[in-house]
N, C-alpha and C positions, 0 to 999 in steps of 0.2 A: 781512809776509804781506799779499797783495792783498785777501783776503776772509776775515778771521778768523772770521766767523760760520759759515762752511762747513767749519771744521776738523773732520775726522772722516770718515765714509763715507756715501755716498748711493747708493741703488739706485733707478734710474729705468727706467720702461718706455719702449720705443721708439715706442709708438703709444697712442692713447686706447683702442683695442680691447684691446691687451695689458693696459693698466692696469685696465680693467674686469674682466678675468679673474683679477686678483690680489686676495686678501683679506689683511688685516694683522691679526695677533693676537699677544698676548704669549706668548712661549714658556713652557711649564709649568716652574715652578721645581723641582718635585719630581715623580717618577713617581706615577701613580695606582695604586690597588689594591695598596698596599704590604703585603707578607707579613712581611718582617723588616726592622727598622730598627736597625742597629748603627752609628751615626754619631756624630760629635763625640767620637771616641775619643782620649784623652790618652796621655801617655807611660806606658810600663810597664803597659799594661792588657791583659787577656784577657777578652773578652766573648763571650757566646753566646746563642742563641735557638733553640728547637725549633719545628718546624712539621710538620704532618701533611697528606698529600695523599690524598684519597679516590679520586682517579683520576689517570691520566697528565695532566700539566699543563705548559704552556709558561710559563717564568718569565724575566723580565728581571733579570739580575744586574749590579749596578753596584758595582765595587770601586775605591776611590780610596785610594792609599797611597804609601809610600816604597819605591821599587824602584830603587836605584842601579845594580844589575845583576841580570839575570834569575836568576842562579845564587844570589844572596844577598839576597833581599828582606828589608826591615827591618820595614815595617808592611804587613800583607796579610791577606786573608781566605780562607776555604775552607768547603766544605760536606761533611759526612760522612753516610753512611747510619747512622741511630741504632742499628740492629740489628747490622750487621756491622762498623761503624767504618770501612768503606772510604770513601776520598775520592771524591766524585762530581764535584767541581769545586774548582779552586784557582787563586789568583793566582800562586802560586809557579812559577818557571820561565818566566815570561812578562814582557814589558815593557809591553805595551799602548801607549797613546798619551800624549803629553805633556798634563798636566793644568793647565798654566799655572804661572807662578812658577818655582821651582827645577827643574832638569832631572830630578831624581829623583822629582818628583811625577808619578805615572803613573795613568792611568785605563783600566780594562777595563770595557766596557759591551757586553753580548751577551745573546742569547736562548738558553736551554737548555731541554731537555725532560727532566723527571724522572718516573719511573713512580710509581704508587701506593706509599705507604710513609711512614715517619717519618724526618725529617732534622734535623740540628743544624748551624746556621751558626755559624762562629767568626770572630773578628777579633782580631789581636794586634798590639801595637806594642812597639818597643824603647824605650830610655831617652831618645831625643831626636827632635826634629822630628815632632811630632804636633799634634793640635788644641789651639790655645791656647798652644803653646810651640814655635814654628818656629825652627830654626837656619839656615834658608835662606828664600828667598821662599816665601810660602804659595801654595797652588793657587788657581785662580780661584774655586772653590767650597769654601771651607774647612769649611763646615758639613756637607759630605757625606763628610768624611774617615772612612772606614770601609767598611761593606758594606750595601748596600740590595738587597733582593729584592722584586720586584713581579710581579703578573700580566702576561702578555703576550698580545696578540692580542684580536680582537673577541669570540672565543668563550670568553674566560676567565670562569670561574664561581667567584665568591667562596665559594660554599657548599661547594666541594671542598677548602677550605683552613681548617685550624684550628691554633691555637697550642697548644703543650704545654711544660711546664717539664721540661727534662732531669733525670731523677731515677734511681730504681732501674732496673737493667737486667733484662731477662727472660733466662731460660736460664742463669743463673750457677751453676756448680758450686762454685767457690771463687775468691776474688779478694783480691789484695794490691796496692792502688793508692795513688796520692798518696804514694809512698815518698819520704822525706826523707833528707838527708845522714846517713851513719852508721847507717842502718836495718838491722836484722836481723829480718826478719819471717817468720812461718810460720803455717800453718793446716792442720788435718787435714780430710780428707774421705773418704767411703767410696762405693764403687760396687758395687751388688748384681749387676751383669751386665756383660759386655763392652760398652764404651761408646766411641763416637767423640767425641772431645773437641777443641774448637777452642782452641788456645793463642794468646793475643794478649798480647804482651809488648813493652814499650818500655824501653830502658836505654841506658847510655853505653858506647860502645866505640871504641877507637882502636888503630891498629897491629895489627889482627887480634886484639886482646884485649878482653874485656868487663870494665868496672869496676863497672857496675850491671847486674844480671842475675838471672834466676830459674831454678829447677829444681824437679823433682818427685822425691820419694823414696818407696820402699816403707816404710810406717810400721812394719812388723814387722821387716824386716831392715836398714833404713837404706840399702839399695842405691839409687843414682840411676838412675831409669828414663827421665828426659828432662832435658836441660840446654840452656839458651840459649847458643849459641856465635856468635862473630862471623861465621863463614862462612855461617850460615843467615839472616843479617839483611839488611835493606835500609834505605835512608835513611828516617827518620821525619819529615822536614821540619825546618826550622831549621838548627842547626849540623850539620856532617857527622858528628859523633860521636853524634848521636841515632840510635839503631838500633831497628829494628822486626822482630819475628817475628809472622807470622800464618799458622798452618798447622794442619792436622787430624792428630791422632794417635789411636791406639786403645789404651785402657787395659783390662786384664783386671779381673775382679772382685777387690775387696780394699780395704784401707785404705791411704791415701796421705797424704803431707804435702807441701804446696806451700810453697816457700821463695822469698824475694827479699832481696837485700842490695845496699846502696849503699856506695860509698866516701865520702870526706869532702867531696866537691865536686860541683856540678852535679846537683841533684835537684829534686824538686817544690818550686816556689815559692822556690828559691834557686839560680837558674841562673847559671853564670859565662860562658855563651855563649847564643846564641839558643835558646829552648825548642823542643821538637818541636811538630808540628801538633796533637797530642792530649795535652797535658801532664797532664790529669787522670788518664790511664791509665799514667803513669810507674809501672811495676810489672808485675805479671803477672795475667792473668785467664784462667780456664778456663770455657768455655761448652759447654753440651750441643749437639752438632751435629745 
């Protein structure tokens, strides 16, 4: 090499006037006004954080994870509305841009706007290629493996954002969640008047049959008044067999029993394939609509 001291890249201005118009500064290592920091996530982890917005807010969302193909992400994050459990943002189904290192290291960095409300951010990994245990080349910024949410724009107001610990939910009529392999769960509840009930249930279903599912019976007669069937479900994220029901029904006054059962594989905290995007709610929940 003729000039080894110049090995690398040089940016030069074409004139003194252009040079005086340019200022040089170190690039920020991390975003400012961080709302959620779920980074340095290792193998087989599911982490979350809750945040509350007092007003509509623009947020910068940075997701760094393992996405070998957009239909089957391995390490990725998402955001749900804490009240409705509806996904408001997700890395799933997207490829983003190359994050350096192995081709499956992908980065999604964008600005979104969320209305006033409470939200929960999640990030999950599978059993290989995560922070501190790479099975391929690490990304350029391994410390950011995970999900970061920060304020965006000059008008961002930190006072509009507060953290909260996801805990008990409001409006619950009856709930059977975190269902494990071989579970046979039930719970009685009573309704004094006709009630609109939101049914939110996640379970395992394949070949148009449900293996883990819930149903509601009349406590007096034992008659089934509602049952989770494959045809009414949609994908719940993760493996294709993770199925979700989210619909509103009307129940007449009376006493009822809520049921949920699992077969002997693929349930809460003992998955034999990728878990759903809302693993805590594996089971069935009834909310007052």
